[in-house]
N, C-alpha and C positions, 0 to 999 in steps of 0.2 A: 504495499497501499505507498503509497505519496503521500505525504504530512506539508505544510508547511507551518517550518519551529516561529513559533512565536517568544522563545528567550533559547538563549545559549545553552546548548545540550552537551555536557561533555559530553566527549571521544563519536558524538554525530555530527552536530554540526554549529554554523552563528544563528541568529536573531535572520529572518525572514529569506532562509535557505529553504528551499524543496527537497526534501530525502527519502529517501527509500526504506523503507522499517517491515519487519515481520507487522504482520495485521495485528495477533497478538500486543507483541508490544506497543503500536500504536496504539489500539482501544483499550486499553486496562493501566497504561502507566501515560502516555502525550497527553493524549484524548479526555483521558479523563480526569488529570490534573489539571490543563487546560493550555499546555505546552505548545501544543500544538491544534493545526487544524487537516479535515481533510484536503487534499490541492486539489478541489475542482473549482469549473470557471470564478464560478458564482463567491467561495471566497477566496481564492486570490482576491478579484474585484473587491473583496469586505478588508483585509488583508491591506491592497492596498491604502483602503479608509482609513483604517487606524493602525498604520506604519507609525505616524511622528506621534501620537498620542502613546502607542508603545515602544517607541525609542524615548521618550522623556517618563515617562515610568520608571525605565528602566536605567535611566540616566539617575534618574533621583534616589534609588533601590540601590544600584550601585554606591553613591554617596554615601548612604547611610551605612554601607555594609565594608569602608573603607573606612570609616570611623571605629565602627564595631573591631575590624582587622586589626588598629592601630592598641587600640585596647587589649586583646589577648593576646596580640606579635609577640615572641620573644619571651611568654609564662610562662614559667614551671610547674608543674604541679606534682606533686610526690604520693603515690601510691605505695604501700607499703605488703609484702609477701615472705611467705617463708621459702626457702630458696635449699639451695645445695650448699656444702663449702665450695662446688669448681661455680658458683656463681647459678645453677639451671633452677630457673623457678617448680616449684611445686603445681603447677597448674598453671594461667597464662595471663598476662592484662591485656583485656580486652575493649571495644571501644565502650562497653558498657562501663567497665570503671575508669575512663576513661570525663566520660560524661559526672558520670556521679565524683569527680576527682573536683573537674571545673563546679559547679554546682556547691559543692561546698565553700568552695571560693567568693560563688555570688556570681556567677559566670552558666547563665545558659545556654546551651548547645543544643543542634536535633542528632539522634543516631545515623542522620543522612550527611552530615556535616561535617563527618570525622572522617577523612580519608587514610587509612587502616590495612596495607597487604592482608595481613597476618597478624595473628595477636602476637605481644610480648612475652618473651618467653627467658628473656635472659633478664640479670638484675645488669643497671649503669643507665646512663642518661638516654635517651632515644628521643628522638624529632618525630613529629608527626604533625599533618599537615588540617587544617581545618578551614576546610570553603565555606564561608562566611555567606556569599552570596558567587552564581558560575563563573564570574571573571575576576572575584576576590577572593585572596586564600593568605593565610596566618599560619606560620611556623611556630608549632607551640613546642617545648620541652618536659617530657615526661619523665620520671626519675623513679626507677624504679628500685627496692631496699628491704633490706630486710628488718630492720631497725633505723630510728629518725635521727637519729647519730650516726650515723652507714649512708642517709641518705643526704647529710651532711657533706659530710666528707666527697662524696661522689660529687658534688654541688662544686664543691672546692676543686676540682681536678685532680684529686687523689686516685691511684691505681688501687682500690681497695684488694686485687686480688694478688698480689703484692707486697703486703706490709711487712714491716721489719717486725712490728709486734706480733702479727699473729705467725712469722713464723718462729721466731721464739719459743711463741707459747709453744707451739709442735713440736719444737725440737726438747722442752722443757717437761712435754707427758710422755714424747719417744725414750727420754733419762727414768722417765719415774719409772715407767714401766718395765724397762730392764733392767732396775733395781729388783723388782718383784720373777723375773724370770732370765734364769740366766743361763742361757746351753750350756754351758761349760760347764757349769757346777752340777746341774743335771745330769751330763755326761760322765762327770766324774764320779757320783754316788750310783751309777747306772753298772759303772764297770767293777767296782769290787764286787756284787751283789754276783757278777758272770763266773769269776776267778774262784767262789768259794767250793762251787763245784766236782 
């Protein structure tokens, strides 16, 4: 089915373009949400008549979206999750978690505005795009950490995977474990038992 786009649609086209799409996509998404008109002769004439109004509305919406984008661009939200020592999350951070973090900061965004290819599955600082308007995007940072202290260190730029304190603590734990289990001492105790026979 051919449709006339009434606004910019990502990966499809700009406002006013006539594009061919599958019937279901046109009926269930584009036409239903008012993003397009069927490309008939009557609708082409109708579009030409309302083109100036659509462009004015689009410019107004784009201006408002730019203000919102400036407000949230560069913002950092923190999501706390449990993770393994290697930084792999037990689960993931999804779009829903990002939206909840923004709502906690007093910013309301829709699910469709968050552009996340795949859920976040590692600890660290991740960049996420927010499409405030079809033509306006803002980049925000999502810091995923096990604790607020760790999130603070990540935001300062510390590499949490190779912290010296963690390496020292691991070495002390191994040394303490070695005091309880000495393989040579166990071997010496086993040797006399074998020679008594």
